[in-house]
LUMFI-249867 format. One record per atom (N, C-alpha, C): residue in one letter; atom name; x, y, z. Coordinates in steps of 0.05 Angstrom, whole numbers, padded with zeros to 5 digits. Each point is the difference from the previous one (the first is absolute). Layout:
! residues N
{aa: a, at: CA, xx: X, yy: Y, zz: Z}
...
//
This chain:
! residues 110
{aa: m, at: N, xx: 01721, yy: 02885, zz: 01092}
{aa: m, at: CA, xx: -00008, yy: -00018, zz: 00021}
{aa: m, at: C, xx: 00023, yy: -00001, zz: 00021}
{aa: e, at: N, xx: -00007, yy: 00002, zz: 00024}
{aa: e, at: CA, xx: 00019, yy: 00002, zz: 00022}
{aa: e, at: C, xx: 00017, yy: -00025, zz: 00002}
{aa: d, at: N, xx: -00012, yy: -00024, zz: -00004}
{aa: d, at: CA, xx: 00015, yy: -00025, zz: 00001}
{aa: d, at: C, xx: 00023, yy: 00000, zz: -00020}
{aa: i, at: N, xx: -00005, yy: 00009, zz: -00024}
{aa: i, at: CA, xx: 00020, yy: 00001, zz: -00021}
{aa: i, at: C, xx: 00023, yy: 00018, zz: 00009}
{aa: e, at: N, xx: -00007, yy: 00024, zz: 00010}
{aa: e, at: CA, xx: 00021, yy: 00018, zz: 00009}
{aa: e, at: C, xx: 00017, yy: -00011, zz: 00022}
{aa: n, at: N, xx: -00013, yy: -00013, zz: 00019}
{aa: n, at: CA, xx: 00014, yy: -00012, zz: 00023}
{aa: n, at: C, xx: 00019, yy: -00022, zz: -00009}
{aa: i, at: N, xx: -00009, yy: -00017, zz: -00018}
{aa: i, at: CA, xx: 00017, yy: -00022, zz: -00009}
{aa: i, at: C, xx: 00023, yy: 00011, zz: -00017}
{aa: c, at: N, xx: -00005, yy: 00019, zz: -00017}
{aa: c, at: CA, xx: 00021, yy: 00012, zz: -00016}
{aa: c, at: C, xx: 00021, yy: 00014, zz: 00018}
{aa: d, at: N, xx: -00009, yy: 00013, zz: 00021}
{aa: d, at: CA, xx: 00018, yy: 00013, zz: 00019}
{aa: d, at: C, xx: 00017, yy: -00022, zz: 00014}
{aa: e, at: N, xx: -00013, yy: -00022, zz: 00007}
{aa: e, at: CA, xx: 00015, yy: -00022, zz: 00013}
{aa: e, at: C, xx: 00021, yy: -00012, zz: -00018}
{aa: v, at: N, xx: -00007, yy: -00004, zz: -00026}
{aa: v, at: CA, xx: 00020, yy: -00010, zz: -00019}
{aa: v, at: C, xx: 00022, yy: 00020, zz: -00004}
{aa: k, at: N, xx: -00006, yy: 00025, zz: -00002}
{aa: k, at: CA, xx: 00020, yy: 00021, zz: -00003}
{aa: k, at: C, xx: 00020, yy: -00001, zz: 00024}
{aa: a, at: N, xx: -00011, yy: -00001, zz: 00024}
{aa: a, at: CA, xx: 00016, yy: 00000, zz: 00024}
{aa: a, at: C, xx: 00018, yy: -00026, zz: 00000}
{aa: l, at: N, xx: -00011, yy: -00022, zz: -00008}
{aa: l, at: CA, xx: 00015, yy: -00025, zz: -00001}
{aa: l, at: C, xx: 00023, yy: 00002, zz: -00020}
{aa: l, at: N, xx: -00005, yy: 00011, zz: -00024}
{aa: l, at: CA, xx: 00021, yy: 00002, zz: -00020}
{aa: l, at: C, xx: 00022, yy: 00019, zz: 00009}
{aa: l, at: N, xx: -00008, yy: 00023, zz: 00012}
{aa: l, at: CA, xx: 00020, yy: 00019, zz: 00009}
{aa: l, at: C, xx: 00016, yy: -00011, zz: 00023}
{aa: s, at: N, xx: -00013, yy: -00015, zz: 00018}
{aa: s, at: CA, xx: 00014, yy: -00013, zz: 00022}
{aa: s, at: C, xx: 00020, yy: -00021, zz: -00009}
{aa: k, at: N, xx: -00009, yy: -00017, zz: -00019}
{aa: k, at: CA, xx: 00018, yy: -00020, zz: -00010}
{aa: k, at: C, xx: 00023, yy: 00012, zz: -00016}
{aa: n, at: N, xx: -00005, yy: 00021, zz: -00015}
{aa: n, at: CA, xx: 00021, yy: 00013, zz: -00015}
{aa: n, at: C, xx: 00020, yy: 00013, zz: 00019}
{aa: a, at: N, xx: -00009, yy: 00011, zz: 00022}
{aa: a, at: CA, xx: 00019, yy: 00011, zz: 00020}
{aa: a, at: C, xx: 00016, yy: -00022, zz: 00013}
{aa: q, at: N, xx: -00013, yy: -00023, zz: 00004}
{aa: q, at: CA, xx: 00014, yy: -00023, zz: 00014}
{aa: q, at: C, xx: 00019, yy: -00014, zz: -00019}
{aa: y, at: N, xx: -00008, yy: -00005, zz: -00025}
{aa: y, at: CA, xx: 00016, yy: -00017, zz: -00018}
{aa: y, at: C, xx: 00014, yy: 00016, zz: -00022}
{aa: g, at: N, xx: -00005, yy: 00026, zz: -00001}
{aa: g, at: CA, xx: 00011, yy: 00015, zz: -00023}
{aa: g, at: C, xx: -00017, yy: -00005, zz: -00025}
{aa: d, at: N, xx: 00010, yy: 00008, zz: -00022}
{aa: d, at: CA, xx: -00014, yy: -00003, zz: -00025}
{aa: d, at: C, xx: 00006, yy: -00027, zz: -00013}
{aa: s, at: N, xx: -00001, yy: -00021, zz: 00017}
{aa: s, at: CA, xx: 00009, yy: -00027, zz: -00010}
{aa: s, at: C, xx: -00019, yy: -00012, zz: -00020}
{aa: v, at: N, xx: -00025, yy: 00007, zz: 00000}
{aa: v, at: CA, xx: -00019, yy: -00011, zz: -00020}
{aa: v, at: C, xx: 00006, yy: 00011, zz: -00028}
{aa: l, at: N, xx: 00004, yy: 00026, zz: -00001}
{aa: l, at: CA, xx: 00004, yy: 00013, zz: -00026}
{aa: l, at: C, xx: 00029, yy: 00000, zz: -00009}
{aa: n, at: N, xx: 00018, yy: -00003, zz: 00019}
{aa: n, at: CA, xx: 00029, yy: 00000, zz: -00006}
{aa: n, at: C, xx: 00013, yy: -00023, zz: 00016}
{aa: p, at: N, xx: -00006, yy: -00025, zz: -00009}
{aa: p, at: CA, xx: 00011, yy: -00023, zz: 00015}
{aa: p, at: C, xx: 00030, yy: -00002, zz: -00005}
{aa: i, at: N, xx: 00014, yy: -00012, zz: 00020}
{aa: i, at: CA, xx: 00029, yy: -00003, zz: -00002}
{aa: i, at: C, xx: 00007, yy: -00023, zz: -00018}
{aa: n, at: N, xx: -00019, yy: -00018, zz: -00005}
{aa: n, at: CA, xx: 00004, yy: -00023, zz: -00018}
{aa: n, at: C, xx: 00024, yy: -00017, zz: 00009}
{aa: l, at: N, xx: 00002, yy: -00005, zz: 00025}
{aa: l, at: CA, xx: 00022, yy: -00016, zz: 00011}
{aa: l, at: C, xx: -00002, yy: -00029, zz: -00009}
{aa: f, at: N, xx: -00024, yy: -00012, zz: 00000}
{aa: f, at: CA, xx: -00004, yy: -00028, zz: -00007}
{aa: f, at: C, xx: -00015, yy: -00003, zz: -00026}
{aa: a, at: N, xx: -00012, yy: 00021, zz: -00010}
{aa: a, at: CA, xx: -00015, yy: -00002, zz: -00025}
{aa: a, at: C, xx: 00006, yy: 00026, zz: -00016}
{aa: n, at: N, xx: -00002, yy: -00003, zz: -00026}
{aa: n, at: CA, xx: 00005, yy: 00023, zz: -00017}
{aa: n, at: C, xx: -00026, yy: 00006, zz: -00015}
{aa: s, at: N, xx: -00019, yy: 00011, zz: 00014}
{aa: s, at: CA, xx: -00026, yy: 00005, zz: -00012}
{aa: s, at: C, xx: -00007, yy: 00030, zz: 00002}
{aa: s, at: N, xx: -00018, yy: 00008, zz: -00017}
{aa: s, at: CA, xx: -00010, yy: 00028, zz: 00001}
{aa: s, at: C, xx: -00017, yy: 00004, zz: 00024}
{aa: s, at: N, xx: -00006, yy: 00024, zz: 00007}
{aa: s, at: CA, xx: -00017, yy: 00006, zz: 00022}
{aa: s, at: C, xx: -00028, yy: -00011, zz: -00005}
{aa: i, at: N, xx: -00010, yy: 00001, zz: -00024}
{aa: i, at: CA, xx: -00026, yy: -00011, zz: -00007}
{aa: i, at: C, xx: 00000, yy: -00030, zz: 00005}
{aa: d, at: N, xx: 00020, yy: -00014, zz: -00009}
{aa: d, at: CA, xx: 00001, yy: -00029, zz: 00004}
{aa: d, at: C, xx: 00002, yy: -00007, zz: 00030}
{aa: g, at: N, xx: 00015, yy: 00016, zz: 00015}
{aa: g, at: CA, xx: 00002, yy: -00004, zz: 00029}
{aa: g, at: C, xx: -00027, yy: 00003, zz: 00013}
{aa: i, at: N, xx: -00015, yy: 00020, zz: -00009}
{aa: i, at: CA, xx: -00027, yy: 00005, zz: 00011}
{aa: i, at: C, xx: -00018, yy: -00023, zz: -00007}
{aa: r, at: N, xx: 00001, yy: -00010, zz: -00024}
{aa: r, at: CA, xx: -00016, yy: -00023, zz: -00008}
{aa: r, at: C, xx: 00006, yy: -00024, zz: 00017}
{aa: i, at: N, xx: 00025, yy: -00005, zz: 00006}
{aa: i, at: CA, xx: 00008, yy: -00022, zz: 00018}
{aa: i, at: C, xx: -00012, yy: 00003, zz: 00027}
{aa: r, at: N, xx: 00002, yy: 00025, zz: 00011}
{aa: r, at: CA, xx: -00011, yy: 00005, zz: 00027}
{aa: r, at: C, xx: -00030, yy: -00004, zz: 00000}
{aa: l, at: N, xx: -00014, yy: 00010, zz: -00021}
{aa: l, at: CA, xx: -00029, yy: -00004, zz: -00002}
{aa: l, at: C, xx: -00007, yy: -00029, zz: -00002}
{aa: d, at: N, xx: 00015, yy: -00015, zz: -00015}
{aa: d, at: CA, xx: -00005, yy: -00029, zz: -00003}
{aa: d, at: C, xx: 00002, yy: -00013, zz: 00027}
{aa: d, at: N, xx: 00020, yy: 00007, zz: 00016}
{aa: d, at: CA, xx: 00003, yy: -00011, zz: 00027}
{aa: d, at: C, xx: -00024, yy: 00007, zz: 00018}
{aa: k, at: N, xx: -00008, yy: 00026, zz: -00002}
{aa: k, at: CA, xx: -00022, yy: 00009, zz: 00017}
{aa: k, at: C, xx: -00026, yy: -00014, zz: -00008}
{aa: y, at: N, xx: -00006, yy: -00002, zz: -00026}
{aa: y, at: CA, xx: -00024, yy: -00013, zz: -00008}
{aa: y, at: C, xx: 00000, yy: -00030, zz: 00006}
{aa: s, at: N, xx: 00024, yy: -00012, zz: -00001}
{aa: s, at: CA, xx: 00003, yy: -00028, zz: 00007}
{aa: s, at: C, xx: -00008, yy: -00004, zz: 00030}
{aa: r, at: N, xx: 00009, yy: 00018, zz: 00017}
{aa: r, at: CA, xx: -00007, yy: -00002, zz: 00028}
{aa: r, at: C, xx: -00030, yy: 00004, zz: 00004}
{aa: l, at: N, xx: -00012, yy: 00018, zz: -00015}
{aa: l, at: CA, xx: -00029, yy: 00005, zz: 00002}
{aa: l, at: C, xx: -00016, yy: -00024, zz: -00009}
{aa: v, at: N, xx: 00008, yy: -00013, zz: -00022}
{aa: v, at: CA, xx: -00014, yy: -00023, zz: -00010}
{aa: v, at: C, xx: 00002, yy: -00024, zz: 00019}
{aa: r, at: N, xx: 00024, yy: -00003, zz: 00011}
{aa: r, at: CA, xx: 00005, yy: -00023, zz: 00018}
{aa: r, at: C, xx: -00012, yy: 00005, zz: 00028}
{aa: g, at: N, xx: -00006, yy: 00025, zz: 00006}
{aa: g, at: CA, xx: -00013, yy: 00006, zz: 00026}
{aa: g, at: C, xx: 00016, yy: -00005, zz: 00024}
{aa: n, at: N, xx: 00026, yy: 00005, zz: -00001}
{aa: n, at: CA, xx: 00018, yy: -00004, zz: 00024}
{aa: n, at: C, xx: 00001, yy: 00025, zz: 00017}
{aa: a, at: N, xx: -00019, yy: 00003, zz: 00018}
{aa: a, at: CA, xx: -00001, yy: 00023, zz: 00017}
{aa: a, at: C, xx: 00022, yy: 00001, zz: 00021}
{aa: s, at: N, xx: 00015, yy: -00021, zz: 00003}
{aa: s, at: CA, xx: 00022, yy: 00001, zz: 00019}
{aa: s, at: C, xx: 00023, yy: 00018, zz: -00010}
{aa: i, at: N, xx: 00001, yy: 00005, zz: -00026}
{aa: i, at: CA, xx: 00021, yy: 00017, zz: -00011}
{aa: i, at: C, xx: -00009, yy: 00030, zz: 00002}
{aa: e, at: N, xx: -00024, yy: 00005, zz: -00010}
{aa: e, at: CA, xx: -00012, yy: 00027, zz: 00002}
{aa: e, at: C, xx: -00030, yy: -00003, zz: -00006}
{aa: s, at: N, xx: -00015, yy: 00019, zz: 00009}
{aa: s, at: CA, xx: -00029, yy: -00001, zz: -00004}
{aa: s, at: C, xx: -00007, yy: 00007, zz: -00029}
{aa: d, at: N, xx: -00024, yy: -00009, zz: -00009}
{aa: d, at: CA, xx: -00009, yy: 00007, zz: -00026}
{aa: d, at: C, xx: -00001, yy: 00030, zz: -00005}
{aa: e, at: N, xx: -00008, yy: 00015, zz: 00021}
{aa: e, at: CA, xx: -00001, yy: 00029, zz: -00003}
{aa: e, at: C, xx: 00028, yy: 00011, zz: -00005}
{aa: d, at: N, xx: 00020, yy: -00009, zz: 00014}
{aa: d, at: CA, xx: 00027, yy: 00009, zz: -00004}
{aa: d, at: C, xx: 00010, yy: -00006, zz: -00028}
{aa: i, at: N, xx: -00008, yy: -00024, zz: -00010}
{aa: i, at: CA, xx: 00008, yy: -00008, zz: -00027}
{aa: i, at: C, xx: -00013, yy: 00019, zz: -00020}
{aa: h, at: N, xx: -00025, yy: 00006, zz: 00003}
{aa: h, at: CA, xx: -00014, yy: 00018, zz: -00018}
{aa: h, at: C, xx: 00013, yy: 00028, zz: 00000}
{aa: l, at: N, xx: 00006, yy: 00010, zz: 00024}
{aa: l, at: CA, xx: 00013, yy: 00026, zz: 00002}
{aa: l, at: C, xx: 00027, yy: 00000, zz: -00015}
{aa: d, at: N, xx: 00015, yy: -00021, zz: 00005}
{aa: d, at: CA, xx: 00026, yy: -00003, zz: -00013}
{aa: d, at: C, xx: -00003, yy: -00001, zz: -00031}
{aa: c, at: N, xx: -00020, yy: -00015, zz: -00009}
{aa: c, at: CA, xx: -00004, yy: -00002, zz: -00029}
{aa: c, at: C, xx: -00008, yy: 00026, zz: -00012}
{aa: i, at: N, xx: -00017, yy: 00015, zz: 00013}
{aa: i, at: CA, xx: -00007, yy: 00027, zz: -00010}
{aa: i, at: C, xx: 00025, yy: 00017, zz: -00001}
{aa: g, at: N, xx: 00017, yy: -00001, zz: 00020}
{aa: g, at: CA, xx: 00025, yy: 00015, zz: 00000}
{aa: g, at: C, xx: 00018, yy: -00008, zz: -00023}
{aa: y, at: N, xx: 00002, yy: -00026, zz: -00004}
{aa: y, at: CA, xx: 00017, yy: -00009, zz: -00023}
{aa: y, at: C, xx: -00011, yy: 00008, zz: -00027}
{aa: h, at: N, xx: -00027, yy: 00000, zz: -00002}
{aa: h, at: CA, xx: -00011, yy: 00010, zz: -00025}
{aa: h, at: C, xx: 00005, yy: 00030, zz: -00004}
{aa: i, at: N, xx: 00000, yy: 00015, zz: 00021}
{aa: i, at: CA, xx: 00007, yy: 00028, zz: -00002}
{aa: i, at: C, xx: 00029, yy: 00003, zz: -00009}
{aa: m, at: N, xx: 00017, yy: -00016, zz: 00013}
{aa: m, at: CA, xx: 00029, yy: 00001, zz: -00007}
{aa: m, at: C, xx: 00004, yy: -00008, zz: -00029}
{aa: a, at: N, xx: -00016, yy: -00019, zz: -00010}
{aa: a, at: CA, xx: 00002, yy: -00008, zz: -00028}
{aa: a, at: C, xx: -00008, yy: 00023, zz: -00018}
{aa: l, at: N, xx: -00021, yy: 00014, zz: 00007}
{aa: l, at: CA, xx: -00007, yy: 00024, zz: -00017}
{aa: l, at: C, xx: 00022, yy: 00020, zz: 00000}
{aa: i, at: N, xx: 00013, yy: 00005, zz: 00023}
{aa: i, at: CA, xx: 00022, yy: 00019, zz: 00001}
{aa: i, at: C, xx: 00023, yy: -00010, zz: -00018}
{aa: a, at: N, xx: 00006, yy: -00026, zz: 00002}
{aa: a, at: CA, xx: 00022, yy: -00011, zz: -00017}
{aa: a, at: C, xx: -00007, yy: 00002, zz: -00030}
{aa: i, at: N, xx: -00024, yy: -00006, zz: -00007}
{aa: i, at: CA, xx: -00009, yy: 00002, zz: -00028}
{aa: i, at: C, xx: 00002, yy: 00029, zz: -00010}
{aa: r, at: N, xx: -00009, yy: 00019, zz: 00017}
{aa: r, at: CA, xx: 00002, yy: 00028, zz: -00008}
{aa: r, at: C, xx: 00028, yy: 00010, zz: -00001}
{aa: r, at: N, xx: 00017, yy: -00009, zz: 00018}
{aa: r, at: CA, xx: 00028, yy: 00007, zz: 00000}
{aa: r, at: C, xx: 00014, yy: -00010, zz: -00026}
{aa: e, at: N, xx: -00006, yy: -00025, zz: -00007}
{aa: e, at: CA, xx: 00012, yy: -00011, zz: -00024}
{aa: e, at: C, xx: -00009, yy: 00015, zz: -00025}
{aa: a, at: N, xx: -00026, yy: 00007, zz: -00001}
{aa: a, at: CA, xx: -00011, yy: 00015, zz: -00022}
{aa: a, at: C, xx: 00013, yy: 00028, zz: -00001}
{aa: a, at: N, xx: 00003, yy: 00012, zz: 00023}
{aa: a, at: CA, xx: 00012, yy: 00027, zz: 00002}
{aa: a, at: C, xx: 00029, yy: -00001, zz: -00009}
{aa: q, at: N, xx: 00014, yy: -00021, zz: 00008}
{aa: q, at: CA, xx: 00028, yy: -00003, zz: -00008}
{aa: q, at: C, xx: 00003, yy: -00003, zz: -00030}
{aa: r, at: N, xx: -00018, yy: -00016, zz: -00012}
{aa: r, at: CA, xx: 00000, yy: -00004, zz: -00029}
{aa: r, at: C, xx: -00006, yy: 00027, zz: -00014}
{aa: a, at: N, xx: -00017, yy: 00017, zz: 00013}
{aa: a, at: CA, xx: -00007, yy: 00025, zz: -00012}
{aa: a, at: C, xx: 00020, yy: 00022, zz: 00007}
{aa: g, at: N, xx: 00020, yy: -00007, zz: 00016}
{aa: g, at: CA, xx: 00020, yy: 00020, zz: 00007}
{aa: g, at: C, xx: -00007, yy: 00019, zz: 00022}
{aa: v, at: N, xx: -00020, yy: -00008, zz: 00016}
{aa: v, at: CA, xx: -00009, yy: 00016, zz: 00023}
{aa: v, at: C, xx: 00014, yy: -00010, zz: 00025}
{aa: f, at: N, xx: 00014, yy: 00018, zz: 00014}
{aa: f, at: CA, xx: 00015, yy: -00007, zz: 00024}
{aa: f, at: C, xx: -00018, yy: 00001, zz: 00024}
{aa: i, at: N, xx: -00001, yy: -00022, zz: 00016}
{aa: i, at: CA, xx: -00015, yy: -00001, zz: 00025}
{aa: i, at: C, xx: 00020, yy: -00006, zz: 00022}
{aa: p, at: N, xx: 00008, yy: 00020, zz: 00016}
{aa: p, at: CA, xx: 00022, yy: -00003, zz: 00018}
{aa: p, at: C, xx: -00006, yy: -00015, zz: 00026}
{aa: r, at: N, xx: -00024, yy: 00001, zz: 00011}
{aa: r, at: CA, xx: -00005, yy: -00011, zz: 00027}
{aa: r, at: C, xx: -00025, yy: -00017, zz: 00000}
{aa: f, at: N, xx: -00002, yy: -00018, zz: 00021}
{aa: f, at: CA, xx: -00022, yy: -00018, zz: 00004}
{aa: f, at: C, xx: -00027, yy: 00016, zz: 00000}
{aa: d, at: N, xx: -00001, yy: 00022, zz: 00014}
{aa: d, at: CA, xx: -00025, yy: 00014, zz: 00004}
{aa: d, at: C, xx: -00006, yy: 00021, zz: -00022}
{aa: s, at: N, xx: 00016, yy: 00000, zz: -00021}
{aa: s, at: CA, xx: -00004, yy: 00021, zz: -00020}
{aa: s, at: C, xx: -00009, yy: -00013, zz: -00027}
{aa: v, at: N, xx: -00012, yy: -00023, zz: 00001}
{aa: v, at: CA, xx: -00009, yy: -00013, zz: -00025}
{aa: v, at: C, xx: -00022, yy: 00017, zz: -00012}
{aa: v, at: N, xx: 00003, yy: 00005, zz: -00026}
{aa: v, at: CA, xx: -00020, yy: 00015, zz: -00014}
{aa: v, at: C, xx: -00015, yy: -00018, zz: -00019}
{aa: k, at: N, xx: -00024, yy: 00007, zz: -00006}
{aa: k, at: CA, xx: -00015, yy: -00015, zz: -00019}
{aa: k, at: C, xx: 00012, yy: 00006, zz: -00027}
{aa: v, at: N, xx: 00011, yy: -00021, zz: -00014}
{aa: v, at: CA, xx: 00014, yy: 00004, zz: -00024}
{aa: v, at: C, xx: -00017, yy: 00013, zz: -00021}
{aa: s, at: N, xx: -00025, yy: -00007, zz: -00003}
{aa: s, at: CA, xx: -00017, yy: 00012, zz: -00020}
{aa: s, at: C, xx: -00003, yy: 00030, zz: 00005}
{aa: d, at: N, xx: -00001, yy: 00008, zz: 00026}
{aa: d, at: CA, xx: -00001, yy: 00029, zz: 00006}
{aa: d, at: C, xx: 00025, yy: 00014, zz: -00007}
{aa: s, at: N, xx: 00023, yy: -00013, zz: 00006}
{aa: s, at: CA, xx: 00025, yy: 00014, zz: -00005}
{aa: s, at: C, xx: 00006, yy: 00002, zz: -00030}
{aa: l, at: N, xx: -00009, yy: -00019, zz: -00015}
{aa: l, at: CA, xx: 00004, yy: 00001, zz: -00029}
{aa: l, at: C, xx: -00019, yy: 00021, zz: -00013}
{aa: s, at: N, xx: -00024, yy: 00001, zz: 00010}
{aa: s, at: CA, xx: -00019, yy: 00019, zz: -00012}
{aa: s, at: C, xx: 00007, yy: 00029, zz: 00008}
{aa: d, at: N, xx: 00014, yy: 00003, zz: 00023}
{aa: d, at: CA, xx: 00008, yy: 00027, zz: 00008}
{aa: d, at: C, xx: 00025, yy: 00009, zz: -00014}
{aa: g, at: N, xx: 00012, yy: -00018, zz: -00016}
{aa: g, at: CA, xx: 00025, yy: 00007, zz: -00014}
{aa: g, at: C, xx: 00025, yy: -00002, zz: 00017}
{aa: k, at: N, xx: -00002, yy: -00013, zz: 00024}
{aa: k, at: CA, xx: 00023, yy: -00002, zz: 00018}
{aa: k, at: C, xx: 00019, yy: -00021, zz: -00010}
//
C-alpha cells in the first residue's frame, strides 16, 4: 500500500535527519544528568510523547508530529534491543546504520 510506504519513508527521513542533527544520542546517551540505559531513555522519551498526546497540547507539537516521533522512538528501541542481544551474543555492530537482525546473524553462524 502506497500510504504505508510513504509514511515509512517519512519516518526514515526523520530518523536520519535527527541522527545527523543530534548524533547517536538516543542509543548512546552521554548520561550527564541521568545514568540510564538507552532503552530506559527511550521509554522516558516515549512516556513524555504519549503524555503530550493524551493531554492534547497542540501548542507544543501536533498530534501527527507526536505519532511520527513515537514511531521513530519505537524503531530506536528495536535497534537498542537488538544491539543488546547482539552484544550478549558476542556480535559486534559498529555503526548506527549497520544494525543486523540478531536472529539472522546467529543463524548464519556470524
